[in-house]
C-alpha positions in Angstrom: 0.0 0.0 0.0 1.6 3.3 -1.1 0.5 6.4 0.7 1.6 9.7 -0.8 3.6 12.3 1.3 0.6 14.6 1.4 -1.6 11.8 2.9 1.0 11.2 5.6 1.2 14.9 6.4 -2.7 14.9 6.6 -2.7 11.9 8.9 0.0 13.5 11.2 -1.9 16.8 11.4 -5.1 15.0 12.2 -3.4 13.0 14.9 -1.8 16.0 16.5 -5.1 18.0 16.2 -7.1 15.3 18.0 -4.4 15.0 20.7 -4.5 18.7 21.2 -8.3 18.8 21.6 -8.1 16.4 24.5 -5.3 18.2 26.3 -5.5 18.5 30.0 -5.6 22.1 31.4 -2.5 22.7 33.5 -3.4 23.0 37.2 -1.9 26.5 37.5 -3.9 27.7 34.5 -7.0 26.0 35.8 -6.6 27.6 39.3 -6.3 31.0 37.7 -9.3 30.6 35.4 -12.0 29.1 37.6 -13.5 29.9 41.0 -13.6 27.6 44.0 -17.3 27.1 43.4 -16.6 25.7 39.9 -13.5 23.6 40.9 -14.9 22.2 44.1 -18.6 21.5 43.5 -19.3 17.8 43.7 -22.6 16.1 44.5 -20.8 14.4 47.4 -22.0 17.4 49.5 -25.4 15.7 49.6 -24.0 12.5 51.2 -22.8 14.4 54.3 -24.0 12.8 57.5 -24.9 9.6 55.8 -28.5 10.7 55.0 -28.1 10.0 51.2 -26.2 7.7 48.9 -25.5 8.5 45.2 -26.5 5.9 42.6 -25.9 5.9 38.9 -23.9 9.1 38.9 -22.8 10.3 35.4 -20.5 13.3 34.8 -19.6 15.1 31.6 -17.9 18.4 31.0 -16.0 20.5 28.6 -13.5 23.4 28.5 -13.0 25.8 25.6 -9.5 27.3 25.7 -10.4 30.0 23.2 -13.4 31.4 25.2 -12.0 30.3 28.6 -15.5 28.7 29.3 -16.0 25.5 31.2 -19.1 23.5 31.9 -20.0 20.4 33.9 -23.1 18.2 33.7 -23.9 15.8 36.5 -26.9 13.5 36.9 -27.9 10.6 39.0 -30.1 9.4 41.8 -29.9 10.0 45.5 -31.2 7.3 47.8 -32.3 9.1 50.9 -32.7 7.6 54.4 -36.2 8.9 54.7 -36.4 10.9 57.9 -35.5 14.5 57.5 -34.0 14.3 54.0 -35.9 16.4 51.6 -35.4 18.5 48.5 -35.2 21.5 50.7 -32.3 20.1 52.7 -30.4 19.2 49.5 -30.9 22.7 48.1 -29.8 24.3 51.4 -26.6 22.3 51.3 -25.9 23.7 47.8 -26.7 27.2 49.0 -24.2 26.8 52.0 -21.6 25.5 49.6 -21.9 28.5 47.2 -22.1 31.0 50.1 -18.9 29.8 51.7 -17.0 30.0 48.4 -18.1 33.3 47.0 -19.3 36.5 48.7 -21.4 37.7 45.7 -24.1 35.4 44.5 -27.8 35.5 43.7 -30.4 32.7 43.8 -32.9 32.7 41.0 -36.1 31.1 42.3 -36.7 29.9 45.8 -35.6 27.1 48.0 -39.1 25.7 48.4 -40.3 24.1 51.7 -42.0 21.3 49.8 -43.4 20.2 46.5 -47.1 20.6 46.3 -49.9 20.1 43.7 -48.9 19.3 40.2 -45.3 20.4 40.7 -43.1 17.4 40.0 -39.7 18.9 40.1 -37.7 21.8 41.5 -35.2 24.0 39.6 -33.0 26.4 41.4 -30.1 28.5 40.0 -27.2 30.2 41.7 -25.6 33.0 39.8 -22.3 34.4 41.0 -19.3 36.5 40.0 -15.7 35.8 40.9 -13.0 38.1 39.8 -13.5 38.4 36.0 -15.7 35.3 35.7 -19.5 34.7 35.8 -20.9 31.4 36.8 -24.2 29.7 37.0 -25.1 26.5 38.9 -28.4 25.0 37.9 -29.9 22.2 40.1 -33.0 20.2 39.2 -34.4 17.7 41.7 -37.1 15.1 40.8 -38.4 13.3 43.8 -39.8 9.8 43.4 -43.3 9.2 44.7 -42.0 6.7 47.3 -40.0 9.5 49.0 -36.9 7.3 49.1 -35.2 8.5 46.0 -34.5 11.9 44.4 -33.2 12.1 40.8 -31.0 15.1 40.2 -29.5 17.0 37.2 -26.8 19.7 37.6 -25.6 22.0 34.9 -22.7 24.3 36.0 -20.6 26.7 33.9 -18.2 29.6 34.2 -17.2 32.0 31.5 -15.1 35.1 31.2 -17.1 38.3 31.7 -17.0 41.0 29.0 
């Protein structure tokens, strides 16, 4: 099989291009770019005190070096121990997390005391600014009718402010 020189150059460029797309952000650069809210948020905060266990957790994310924008998506199911563990408690843990890591933030929507009527999910969003970055942390909770599990979805991003 005879491959021309141009074909080899194309193969090498494609290989280096794909390798570059998956490059790891150096820790020092990452530390300068993103806030503690973005770097440290994990759904493990909901397992504090042994009231909940995380099942079927999936995480994806991306980082765009040109725009300096990062995003994370998390989803899974929390198995709760019943007594005293509610959507409200879970959202309060997120609120405490954000509050201790940034002094300037805003909650869009409320932390409801319960789910009533036809409401079958809760969406709460924390918006915050850190140095020259803006971040949003969206949390959706979907309680199961049995009261023993809560499905969750999280979308979190930070971007450079104009």
